[in-house]
N, C-alpha and C positions, 0 to 999 in steps of 0.2 A: 748149149749154154744160152739162156734167155738174157738179152740185154735190157735190164730193167730201167737203165738210164734213158734209153730211147723211148720206152713206154712212157716214162715220166714226162719227156719233152712233148710227145704227141698228146698226152692227157692235159698238160698245161695249156696247150693251144686250143683244144676242142671243148674242154669241160664247161667253160663260161657261156658257150653258145648252145648248149644242149639242155633240154628239159629232162624230167625224170625218166621218161621212156627212152629218150635218145641216149642218155648216159648208160642205162642198163644194156641197151643193144650194142653200143660202142664197145663196152667192156667185154660183152659176150663175143663179138667179132674179133677183138684183139686177142682174147684168150684162145679162141679156136685157131687163130693163125699161128700160134706158137706150139700147138700140139700139147704133148704131155708136160704138165707143170705150168701151163699157161694160166689156168684159173688162179692158182696160188700166187703167181707173180703179179698178175693184174690186181688181185685183191690187196697185196702188200703196197703196191704203188699208189693206187687210187683211194684206198680206204673203204671201198665198197665191199660188202660182205660176199662170201662165196655163194651164199644162198641166192642173193640177188643176181649174181652172174649166171648161176644155173637157170634161174627163171628167164633170163635173157636168151640163153641158148635154146631153151624149150620153145620160146616164142619164135625164134628164127626158124627152127625146124618145122613147127606147125604151119607157119605162114608159107614156107617153101613148098610144102606138099599140099597146101590148100586146105588144111584142117581148120584153120583159124583166120578170120579176116582181121586186118589191122584196124585200129580205131579210126573214126571219122576224122576228116581234116580239122585241125585246130584242137583236137582232144588228145589228152595224155593217156586216159584210160578208156576202156570200152564202156558203153552205156550200161548203167547199173552197177558199175564197179565202185570201189571206195566204201567209206564208212556210211552206214545208213543214217538218215535224218533222225534227229532226236524225237520228233513226234511219232516216228515209226517204232522206235525202241520203247518209248514211254508215252503211249497215247494219252494218258490221264494228265500229263504235265500241263497241257494247254488249259484244260478245265480248272485245274488247281490255280494256275496263274491268273486266269480271269477272276476267280473267286477272291484272290488276294488283292488284285488291282481294283476291283469294283468299289470298295468303300472309299478309295481315294481318286476315283476317276472323275474328270471334269469334262464339260462339253455337252453339246446337244446330242442325245442318243439317236436322233434321226439322221445325223450327219455321219459320213464315213470316217472323219478324222476325229480322234479322241486323244487326250493327253493325260498323263499320270503325274502325281505330285510326289512320288517316292522313287528313290534311285534304284538302278538295276541291282546294286549290291544288296540292298535291303530285300528286294524280291527274291534274289537267289538264296539268301540266307533263310528266308521263310520257306522256300520250296525244299531246301535241304533238310529242314526240320520235319517236313512231311514225308521224307524218304526219297526225294528225287535228287539224283546226282547230276549236277550241272553247275556251270560257272556264270559269271556276270554277262559275258558276251553271248552266251546261249539265251539268256533272258532278253537281251536287247534284240536278238534276231526274232524271237517269238513275239515280242511286243510290236516290232515293225510289221511282222506278218499279220498281226491282228489289227493294225491301223492306229497304233499308238505312237506319239512322239513326245519328247520333253519340251515343254513350253512354259513361258512365264504367264502369270495371270494378266488379264487385260481388263481395263475399265470399260465395261459395256452396260452395266445395269443402270437404268435411268428411271426416273419417275414417269408418270403418265404425261403424255404430250398434251398441250393445251391449244385450242384453236386461235387464241389471241397472242400466242408467243411471237410468231413471226411479225405480226402487226406492231408489237412493241419495239422490236429491234429495227424494223423498217422506219418507225417514227424517229428513233434516235439517229439512224443513218441519214434520214432526210434532213434533220435539223443540222447535223454536222456538215452535210454536203452543201446545203444552202449557204451556210456561214463561210465555208471555204470559197465558194463561188463569188461571194460578196467581199472577198479579201479580208475577212474577219478571222482572228486567231481561234483555233480549235485545238485543245490539248486533252490528253488522257493522263490521269494521275493515279498513282498507286504506291503503297509502301512495299519495298522490296525485302528480300530475306535479311533478317538481322544476323549480324556476325559478331562474335566475340573478338575483342581487340587484345592482341598479345601474341606470344609465340605459339600459335596453334597450326595444325596441319591444314593445308589448303590443297584442293584437288588439282590446281594448275601446275605448270612447269615453267622454269626459267633457265637461262643459260648460266652455267657455273663451271668451274674447273672440275675435271674428272675426279671423282672420289671425294669431292668437297661439297656435298649438298647442304642446304640450310637446315640446321638442327632446330627441331621444335619439340614441344611437350609431348610426352607419350599419351596423356589423357587430356581431353578437352573439358576440364572441370571449370564451371563458371567462376569458382572462387579464385582461380589463377588468372582471370582476365583483368586487364587494366580498365576495362569498360566495355560497353556494347555499342556498336555502330548501327544506326538505324537509317538506311537510305530511303529517301522519298523521291520517286521519279516523276518527272514531268516530260511528256512526249508531245512534240509539235507534229500533228498529223500532216499538215500541208508541206512543211519544210523538211520533214523526216529528220528531226533533230531531237536530242534528248538532253535533259538537265537533271542532275541528281544532287540533292542536298543531303548531307549526312548529319544526323543528330546523335547525341551521346547520352540522352537521359530517357525520355519517353516518347512514344508515338502518339502525340496528342493532336487535337484539332488546331491549336495554335501553331504547332510545328508544321502541319500540313499546309495551312494557309500561308505561313511565312515562306515556305518553299515555293509556293506558286508566286507570291510577291517577289521573291528573289529572282525567279525565272523572268518575270515581266520586266524587272529593272535591268537585268543583265542582257537579255536576249529579245524578249517579246516587244518591248517599246521601240527598239530600233528596227525590228523586222516588220512591225505593223504600226507605222506612225499615224495612220488615219483611222485606226480602229475605234469603234464605238461600243463594241460588246466583246465578251469573252465567253466561249462555249467550253464547258468542262464535262468530260465523260468520266465516270468513276463507278466503282462497285458500291454496294450498299452497306459495307461493314468497315470496321476499324476507325481510324481517325477521321475519314471522310464519310461517315455513316449518313444514310439518307434521313435518319431520325435524330441525328445529333444536333442539339440546340446550339452548342458551342461552335460547331462547324459553321452553322448558318450565321451566327453572330460575327464570327471572325471574317467570313466572306463579305458580310455587309460593310465591315470596317475597311476591308481591302477595296471594295467597289468604290467607297467614298474617297479613299486615298488616291487611287489611280484614275478615277473618273470614267470607269467603264461599267456597263450593265453586264452582270455575270449571270449566265444561265448554266445550271448544272443538270445533266442527264444521268440518272442513276440506273444501272441495270439491276435486276432482282438478285437477291442472295442466291448463291450457288450457280450463277450463270456467267461469271466473269471469264470462264474458260469455255463458254458455249455449251454448258451442260444444262439439261432440263431437270428440275427438281420439283417433286410433287408438293402441292399444298401451298405454294408461295403466291404472293400478291402479284398479279399481272398488270396492275394499273401503272402506266408509265409515270415515273416520278420526275417532275420537271420543276426545279426550284429556280425562280426568276428573282434576282436581287438587283434592284435599280442602283444606278450610280449615285 
């Protein structure tokens, strides 16, 4: 009489620490130890098929008489065992995948790393339509084997470089550096991203009771807004301080200069009591455009009101983020407005 309860206890202790080969051999050894009926009893207790236990018995016999060498250390199966690779079963699948990927392939063909702009699911569907039986994960393995990865696009295309570009920015840098060394105020100005005012979704987070988030509109329709907030930023380079004025109508030259004047009255005058000039760095578009007449008129009025000589250094269009753009004017724009 075979005690299946005892087999169950031993199996419960050993099964979690055995790999595929170890489980097969343990069941074979246990079945052999019980003699007649052992295979059926072990199969009932462990749930492993009689065929697998028979394979285990055959392995034990062959290894005992030296007909078969055990797998190398760390391996469950002998070299060459297991399912064949997909490219061996279906050699044309790689060629078909390359043909499907090629129209949407990005990157330098001379470099080993390439990336594709379509998902593995789309690739697998296309290959199945061509008669290749495979799943998404197989496509991913084949793409990695061919040197592909999924990547986002990158801003790298630039216009032709110009020999005078570095000189222009060096000129602006020297102007600002000399002013800072002389204890004169140097500010950088720009209009920030406009925002709709109302119950609209914002990407940030704040503390709230669990399950009670702030409810906002499903859609960000401008018609649902109470207005539009237009922040104009003034950044003090020397003191590393910022000042933001928020408008509610239009981003105009009057608003831009009024923001600068507000900064001077609230922060700048107290920080630079002995100032005789004000250096402003700005881009060449929007309310502080280098060609805007109203911008220059309003600056003149501000200079007369606060008693400072105002010098504006404009960077060329398209270079406010350090990008090079072909065909732009490289002449340094320096507007000097006397007090």
